[in-house]
Residue frames relative to the residue before (quaternion, step in Angstrom):
aa qw qx qy qz dx dy dz
X 1.0000 0.0000 0.0000 0.0000 0.00 0.00 0.00
X 0.3993 -0.7174 0.5223 0.2305 3.55 -0.96 0.94
X 0.2096 -0.7762 0.5847 0.1087 3.54 -0.78 1.03
X 0.0677 0.7981 -0.5924 0.0870 3.55 -0.86 1.00
X 0.3826 -0.7131 0.5430 0.2242 3.54 -1.16 0.69
X 0.5055 0.6632 -0.4191 0.3591 3.57 1.28 -0.05
X 0.4881 -0.6542 0.4800 0.3216 3.63 -0.89 0.86
X 0.6135 -0.6058 0.3691 0.3470 3.56 -1.09 0.78
X 0.7792 0.3483 -0.1852 0.4870 3.61 0.95 -0.76
X 0.4704 0.6808 -0.4501 0.3355 3.60 1.15 0.27
X 0.6243 -0.5093 0.4184 0.4193 3.51 -1.33 0.07
X 0.4968 -0.6465 0.4893 0.3096 3.54 -1.16 0.60
X 0.6755 -0.4730 0.3510 0.4436 3.59 -1.23 0.23
X 0.6135 0.5510 -0.3531 0.4419 3.60 1.15 -0.52
X 0.5521 -0.6085 0.3929 0.4130 3.57 1.25 -0.40
X 0.5532 0.5968 -0.4012 0.4205 3.60 1.24 -0.24
X 0.4483 -0.6850 0.4935 0.2936 3.60 -0.98 0.76
X 0.6007 -0.5149 0.4437 0.4210 3.56 -1.28 0.14
X 0.6722 -0.4816 0.3579 0.4337 3.57 -1.26 0.28
X 0.6563 0.5208 -0.3109 0.4487 3.58 0.95 -0.90
X 0.6659 0.4996 -0.3011 0.4651 3.55 0.90 -0.92
X 0.6267 0.5359 -0.3380 0.4536 3.59 1.00 -0.79
X 0.6719 0.4946 -0.3012 0.4617 3.60 0.88 -0.92
X 0.6243 0.5199 -0.3346 0.4774 3.59 1.07 -0.71
X 0.6728 0.4878 -0.2944 0.4719 3.58 0.93 -0.89
X 0.6295 0.5213 -0.3326 0.4705 3.59 1.04 -0.72
X 0.6452 0.5067 -0.3117 0.4794 3.59 0.98 -0.84
X 0.6457 0.5155 -0.3139 0.4677 3.58 0.98 -0.87
X 0.6411 0.5191 -0.3203 0.4657 3.59 0.98 -0.86
X 0.6526 0.5162 -0.3107 0.4595 3.58 0.98 -0.86
X 0.6701 0.5031 -0.2998 0.4560 3.58 0.92 -0.93
X 0.6676 0.5119 -0.3102 0.4428 3.59 0.86 -0.96
X 0.6626 0.5058 -0.3166 0.4526 3.61 0.98 -0.77
X 0.6926 0.4559 -0.2789 0.4845 3.61 1.25 -0.23
X 0.5824 0.5878 -0.3773 0.4158 3.62 1.23 -0.17
X 0.4513 -0.6923 0.4853 0.2855 3.63 -0.71 1.02
X 0.8178 0.2321 -0.2252 0.4760 3.54 -1.22 0.75
X 0.7092 0.4319 -0.2735 0.4855 3.61 0.71 -1.04
X 0.6738 0.5138 -0.2958 0.4412 3.59 1.06 -0.75
X 0.4972 0.7124 -0.4113 0.2759 3.61 1.18 -0.50
X 0.6904 0.4672 -0.3207 0.4496 3.67 0.71 -0.91
X 0.6734 0.4928 -0.3013 0.4615 3.58 1.09 -0.65
X 0.5682 0.5286 -0.3788 0.5042 3.58 1.25 -0.34
X 0.6068 0.5407 -0.3462 0.4686 3.57 1.09 -0.69
X 0.5984 0.5740 -0.3597 0.4278 3.59 1.06 -0.72
X 0.6910 0.4625 -0.2821 0.4786 3.57 0.80 -1.02
X 0.6464 0.5180 -0.3185 0.4609 3.58 0.99 -0.82
X 0.6353 0.5337 -0.3264 0.4528 3.57 1.01 -0.82
X 0.7095 0.4404 -0.2727 0.4778 3.58 0.79 -0.97
X 0.5723 0.5710 -0.3662 0.4609 3.59 1.19 -0.52
X 0.7300 0.4156 -0.2418 0.4857 3.57 0.76 -1.04
X 0.5944 0.5520 -0.3600 0.4609 3.59 1.10 -0.62
X 0.6430 0.5186 -0.3183 0.4651 3.58 1.02 -0.80
X 0.6059 0.5325 -0.3425 0.4818 3.58 1.05 -0.74
X 0.6773 0.5100 -0.2894 0.4443 3.56 0.89 -1.02
X 0.6782 0.4858 -0.2984 0.4637 3.59 0.87 -0.92
X 0.6354 0.5187 -0.3291 0.4678 3.59 1.01 -0.77
X 0.6199 0.5395 -0.3358 0.4603 3.57 1.07 -0.74
X 0.6858 0.4823 -0.2808 0.4671 3.56 0.82 -1.03
X 0.6860 0.4977 -0.2898 0.4447 3.60 0.87 -0.95
X 0.7289 0.3949 -0.2403 0.5050 3.61 1.13 -0.56
X 0.6828 -0.5537 0.2680 0.3942 3.56 1.22 0.51
X 0.5455 0.6218 -0.3988 0.3958 3.59 1.24 0.21
X 0.3919 -0.6903 0.5571 0.2441 3.54 -1.37 -0.05
X 0.2628 -0.7588 0.5792 0.1401 3.57 -0.90 0.96
X 0.3269 -0.7435 0.5544 0.1815 3.54 -0.83 1.03
X 0.7350 -0.3041 0.2249 0.5628 3.56 0.73 -1.08
X 0.3615 -0.6814 0.5922 0.2331 3.52 -1.41 0.22
X 0.1197 -0.7799 0.6111 0.0630 3.56 -1.04 0.81
X 0.0859 -0.7743 0.6263 0.0279 3.58 -0.94 0.97
X 0.2111 -0.7969 0.5607 0.0775 3.55 -1.07 0.79
X 0.6605 -0.5587 0.3263 0.3808 3.61 -1.10 0.63
X 0.6831 0.5000 -0.2992 0.4404 3.62 1.06 -0.62
X 0.6278 -0.5598 0.3304 0.4281 3.59 1.26 0.08
X 0.5284 0.6103 -0.4193 0.4153 3.58 1.27 0.03
X 0.0444 -0.8035 0.5932 0.0233 3.56 -1.26 0.29
X 0.1585 -0.7650 0.6171 0.0946 3.55 -1.30 0.35
X 0.1673 -0.7436 0.6371 0.1145 3.53 -1.20 0.65
X 0.1874 -0.7952 0.5715 0.0768 3.59 -0.58 1.18
X 0.1603 0.8031 -0.5470 0.1734 3.55 -0.55 1.18
X 0.2195 -0.7365 0.6202 0.1570 3.52 -1.39 0.19
X 0.8064 0.2519 -0.1928 0.4991 3.55 -1.07 0.75
X 0.5591 0.5957 -0.4618 0.3453 3.52 -1.32 -0.23
X 0.5834 -0.5726 0.4532 0.3554 3.55 -1.36 0.05
X 0.4113 -0.7624 0.4366 0.2427 3.62 -0.28 1.23
X 0.6627 0.5170 -0.3286 0.4307 3.61 0.89 -0.86
X 0.6593 0.4919 -0.3054 0.4797 3.59 0.97 -0.84
X 0.6624 0.5144 -0.3039 0.4519 3.56 0.92 -0.93
X 0.6827 0.4930 -0.2884 0.4557 3.58 0.90 -0.92
X 0.6839 0.4909 -0.2854 0.4581 3.57 0.98 -0.83
X 0.6257 0.6237 -0.3306 0.3320 3.56 1.03 -0.87
X 0.5815 0.6456 -0.3807 0.3163 3.61 1.01 -0.71
X 0.7747 0.3338 -0.1857 0.5039 3.58 0.47 -1.19
X 0.6303 0.5181 -0.3410 0.4669 3.57 1.02 -0.74
X 0.6750 0.5109 -0.2952 0.4430 3.57 0.89 -0.93
X 0.6295 0.5332 -0.3459 0.4468 3.60 0.97 -0.78
X 0.6634 0.4890 -0.3049 0.4773 3.59 0.93 -0.88
X 0.6517 0.5155 -0.3149 0.4587 3.58 0.98 -0.84
X 0.6286 0.5227 -0.3331 0.4698 3.59 0.99 -0.80
X 0.6336 0.5351 -0.3319 0.4494 3.58 0.97 -0.83
X 0.6591 0.4986 -0.3003 0.4763 3.57 0.97 -0.87
X 0.6670 0.5035 -0.3100 0.4534 3.60 0.88 -0.89
X 0.6405 0.5078 -0.3260 0.4750 3.58 1.01 -0.78
X 0.6129 0.5341 -0.3469 0.4677 3.59 1.04 -0.72
X 0.6574 0.4998 -0.3090 0.4718 3.57 0.97 -0.83
X 0.5974 0.5441 -0.3564 0.4691 3.60 1.05 -0.72
X 0.6857 0.5066 -0.2783 0.4425 3.57 1.00 -0.89
X 0.6695 0.4364 -0.3147 0.5122 3.62 1.24 -0.10
X 0.5475 0.5574 -0.3967 0.4820 3.57 1.28 0.42
X 0.3075 -0.8286 0.4260 0.1932 3.60 0.23 1.29
X 0.7411 0.4154 -0.2426 0.4683 3.58 0.86 -0.88
X 0.7262 0.4444 -0.2414 0.4657 3.58 1.24 -0.19
X 0.3310 0.7746 -0.4923 0.2194 3.59 1.25 0.22
X 0.7039 0.4523 -0.2781 0.4719 3.57 0.76 -1.01
X 0.6113 0.5366 -0.3449 0.4685 3.57 1.07 -0.70
X 0.6382 0.5414 -0.3236 0.4415 3.59 1.00 -0.83
X 0.6490 0.4988 -0.3157 0.4799 3.58 0.94 -0.89
X 0.6652 0.5081 -0.3036 0.4551 3.58 0.92 -0.92
X 0.6540 0.5179 -0.3103 0.4558 3.58 0.97 -0.86
X 0.6786 0.4822 -0.2913 0.4713 3.59 0.91 -0.91
X 0.6414 0.5072 -0.3194 0.4788 3.57 1.01 -0.78
X 0.6439 0.5214 -0.3103 0.4661 3.56 1.03 -0.80
X 0.6252 0.5394 -0.3334 0.4549 3.59 1.08 -0.76
X 0.6498 0.5014 -0.3198 0.4733 3.59 1.01 -0.79
X 0.6398 0.5172 -0.3245 0.4668 3.60 0.96 -0.83
X 0.6482 0.5092 -0.3143 0.4709 3.59 0.99 -0.82
X 0.6206 0.5375 -0.3349 0.4624 3.58 1.06 -0.73
X 0.6101 0.5441 -0.3422 0.4632 3.58 1.05 -0.78
X 0.6967 0.4858 -0.2746 0.4509 3.56 0.86 -0.99
X 0.7347 0.4370 -0.2387 0.4607 3.59 0.95 -0.86
X 0.8609 0.1217 0.0189 0.4936 3.56 0.73 -1.09
X 0.5255 0.6050 -0.4403 0.4049 3.61 1.17 0.23
X 0.0321 -0.8354 0.5483 -0.0220 3.60 -0.57 1.12
X 0.7727 0.3139 -0.1904 0.5178 3.61 0.75 -0.96
X 0.6556 -0.5659 0.3514 0.3557 3.53 -1.19 0.68
X 0.6473 0.5321 -0.3273 0.4368 3.60 0.96 -0.85
X 0.6646 0.4963 -0.3043 0.4684 3.59 0.90 -0.90
X 0.6450 0.5139 -0.3212 0.4655 3.57 0.94 -0.87
X 0.6448 0.5233 -0.3243 0.4529 3.61 0.96 -0.85
X 0.6537 0.4996 -0.3103 0.4763 3.61 0.98 -0.85
X 0.6659 0.4983 -0.3042 0.4644 3.58 0.94 -0.87
X 0.6087 0.5333 -0.3514 0.4708 3.59 1.06 -0.68
X 0.6314 0.5261 -0.3304 0.4640 3.61 1.00 -0.81
X 0.6637 0.4933 -0.3032 0.4736 3.57 0.98 -0.84
X 0.6251 0.5305 -0.3396 0.4609 3.59 1.02 -0.77
X 0.6439 0.5057 -0.3118 0.4821 3.58 1.01 -0.83
X 0.6154 0.5626 -0.3369 0.4374 3.59 1.03 -0.83
X 0.7168 0.4134 -0.2452 0.5051 3.59 1.06 -0.72
X 0.7496 0.4392 -0.2342 0.4364 3.59 0.85 -0.90
X 0.6040 0.5941 -0.3627 0.3882 3.61 1.04 -0.68
X 0.6353 0.5379 -0.3553 0.4252 3.66 0.93 -0.72
X 0.5332 0.6294 -0.4167 0.3821 3.61 1.18 -0.33
X 0.5696 0.5885 -0.3755 0.4340 3.58 1.28 -0.29
X 0.6187 0.5455 -0.3390 0.4525 3.56 1.25 -0.46
X 0.3886 -0.7429 0.5070 0.2002 3.55 -1.13 0.67
X 0.6281 0.5672 -0.3435 0.4072 3.59 1.14 -0.62
X 0.3275 -0.7757 0.5075 0.1827 3.56 -0.36 1.22
X 0.6319 0.5446 -0.3321 0.4402 3.58 1.04 -0.77
X 0.6496 0.5070 -0.3110 0.4735 3.58 1.02 -0.83
X 0.6309 0.5288 -0.3253 0.4654 3.58 1.01 -0.80
X 0.6565 0.5156 -0.3113 0.4541 3.57 0.92 -0.91
X 0.6591 0.5069 -0.3079 0.4625 3.59 0.94 -0.88
X 0.6467 0.5194 -0.3103 0.4644 3.59 0.97 -0.87
X 0.6651 0.5009 -0.2982 0.4667 3.57 0.97 -0.88
X 0.6416 0.5186 -0.3251 0.4623 3.59 1.00 -0.76
X 0.6504 0.5081 -0.3203 0.4649 3.58 0.94 -0.86
X 0.6340 0.5159 -0.3322 0.4707 3.60 0.98 -0.79
X 0.6482 0.5202 -0.3174 0.4565 3.57 0.93 -0.89
X 0.6746 0.4902 -0.2970 0.4652 3.58 0.91 -0.88
X 0.6185 0.5307 -0.3461 0.4647 3.60 1.08 -0.64
X 0.6264 0.5274 -0.3345 0.4665 3.59 1.04 -0.77
X 0.6707 0.4868 -0.3011 0.4718 3.59 0.92 -0.91
X 0.6601 0.5076 -0.3156 0.4550 3.62 0.92 -0.85
X 0.6524 0.4935 -0.3132 0.4824 3.58 1.00 -0.78
X 0.6407 0.5107 -0.3186 0.4766 3.58 1.06 -0.76
X 0.6365 0.5204 -0.3183 0.4720 3.57 1.17 -0.58
X 0.7243 0.4424 -0.2423 0.4700 3.59 1.01 -0.80
X 0.6261 0.6148 -0.3416 0.3367 3.60 0.95 -0.88
X 0.6625 0.5251 -0.3518 0.4020 3.69 0.77 -0.81
X 0.5601 0.6207 -0.3938 0.3820 3.62 1.13 -0.53
X 0.5852 0.5881 -0.3641 0.4233 3.58 1.14 -0.63
X 0.6160 0.5939 -0.3425 0.3879 3.57 1.07 -0.75
X 0.5784 0.6085 -0.3809 0.3872 3.60 1.12 -0.54
X 0.7176 0.4335 -0.2532 0.4827 3.58 1.18 -0.50
X 0.5998 0.5654 -0.3608 0.4364 3.58 1.26 0.05
X 0.2429 -0.7705 0.5760 0.1247 3.55 -0.83 1.00
X 0.8627 0.0287 -0.0443 0.5030 3.56 -0.60 1.15
X 0.6697 0.4516 -0.2993 0.5080 3.58 1.26 0.25
X 0.7274 0.4650 -0.3134 0.3957 3.53 -1.31 0.28
X 0.6923 -0.5095 0.3377 0.3836 3.50 -1.33 0.42
X 0.6369 0.5445 -0.3413 0.4259 3.61 0.98 -0.79
X 0.6765 0.4750 -0.2934 0.4802 3.58 0.95 -0.84
X 0.6116 0.5372 -0.3508 0.4630 3.58 1.07 -0.65
X 0.6657 0.4875 -0.2995 0.4791 3.59 0.96 -0.87
X 0.6222 0.5397 -0.3409 0.4532 3.59 1.05 -0.72
X 0.6694 0.5153 -0.2987 0.4440 3.57 1.07 -0.72
X 0.7458 0.3592 -0.2166 0.5176 3.61 1.17 -0.47
X 0.7224 0.3230 -0.2376 0.5633 3.58 1.28 0.22
X 0.5666 -0.5807 0.4557 0.3662 3.55 -1.33 0.02
X 0.6056 0.5929 -0.3323 0.4139 3.58 1.26 -0.04
X 0.4770 -0.6968 0.4542 0.2840 3.62 -0.89 0.86
X 0.6873 -0.5001 0.3388 0.4034 3.55 -1.27 0.41
X 0.6489 0.5372 -0.3390 0.4189 3.60 0.95 -0.84
X 0.5785 0.5773 -0.3791 0.4341 3.60 1.14 -0.57
X 0.6861 0.4809 -0.2868 0.4644 3.59 0.89 -0.93
X 0.6076 0.5333 -0.3513 0.4723 3.57 1.07 -0.70
X 0.6543 0.5187 -0.3069 0.4568 3.57 0.98 -0.84
X 0.6319 0.5231 -0.3278 0.4687 3.58 1.03 -0.78
X 0.6742 0.4898 -0.3048 0.4612 3.60 0.89 -0.88
X 0.6312 0.5181 -0.3367 0.4688 3.58 1.00 -0.77
X 0.6633 0.5123 -0.3003 0.4555 3.57 0.97 -0.88
X 0.6847 0.4767 -0.2991 0.4631 3.59 0.90 -0.87
X 0.6343 0.5159 -0.3368 0.4670 3.60 1.03 -0.71
X 0.6423 0.5040 -0.3140 0.4846 3.58 1.02 -0.82
X 0.6308 0.5327 -0.3311 0.4568 3.58 1.06 -0.75
X 0.6390 0.5203 -0.3275 0.4623 3.61 1.00 -0.77
X 0.6402 0.5074 -0.3209 0.4793 3.57 1.03 -0.79
X 0.6412 0.5190 -0.3164 0.4685 3.58 1.03 -0.79
X 0.6440 0.5167 -0.3236 0.4620 3.60 1.02 -0.77
X 0.5913 0.5396 -0.3648 0.4755 3.59 1.11 -0.62
X 0.6574 0.4992 -0.3052 0.4749 3.58 0.96 -0.88
X 0.6349 0.5363 -0.3337 0.4449 3.59 0.98 -0.81
X 0.6130 0.5416 -0.3431 0.4616 3.57 1.06 -0.73
X 0.6778 0.4845 -0.2753 0.4797 3.56 0.96 -0.94
X 0.6909 0.4896 -0.2820 0.4510 3.57 0.84 -1.01
X 0.6391 0.5312 -0.3250 0.4513 3.57 1.01 -0.78
X 0.6524 0.5023 -0.3056 0.4782 3.57 1.01 -0.84
X 0.6461 0.5188 -0.3227 0.4574 3.59 1.04 -0.79
X 0.6408 0.5251 -0.3232 0.4575 3.59 0.99 -0.79
X 0.6551 0.5059 -0.3166 0.4634 3.59 1.02 -0.74
X 0.6521 0.5075 -0.3234 0.4612 3.59 1.13 -0.53
X 0.6443 0.5580 -0.3296 0.4060 3.59 1.10 -0.62
């Protein structure tokens, strides 16, 4: 029998939480995304990474981004010219889920937690400088920058890691729920745009986004489960 002084529900040396802790954090992320007012800044998170993904896809495919607009209800727009429409349209929901997974992985890197918060906060500040134009969008981005940078004042690395994981899971959960709204939109949204430039219907793209978001959530679980198996 392996003897260890580590508590059963603590994070592993790799930085991954225990299975129980992960499920608690996932439940907490789900609950917070459903609470009025409190959930608003975290909806902005998913919207930010959604529009950022559109912007990066535009730049990578040779287009130019004019600006990004975010709105209080969690909606957003990326204004751009050129680039590959199919890549740009697909990148939003897929990118938000991918960002959520990557942030979760950052949160399982014990020595890089504070660096991760600083990097994410810096990315938001850079977005303000490059693509923030209207006062409302800048105000929302400033709130997100504070959300990432303010925890750097805390000293408890374990608390920071847990907070970062919960944020990551909220981004993935929002990315999982958001595409469903597109099924009720006629001629609007990324799915309809992709349907107009491909032979595939809007519901197909919604299904792909739901599948990829679910896959990102599963990969988060695999990270946790794999670490737990190595401890046993």
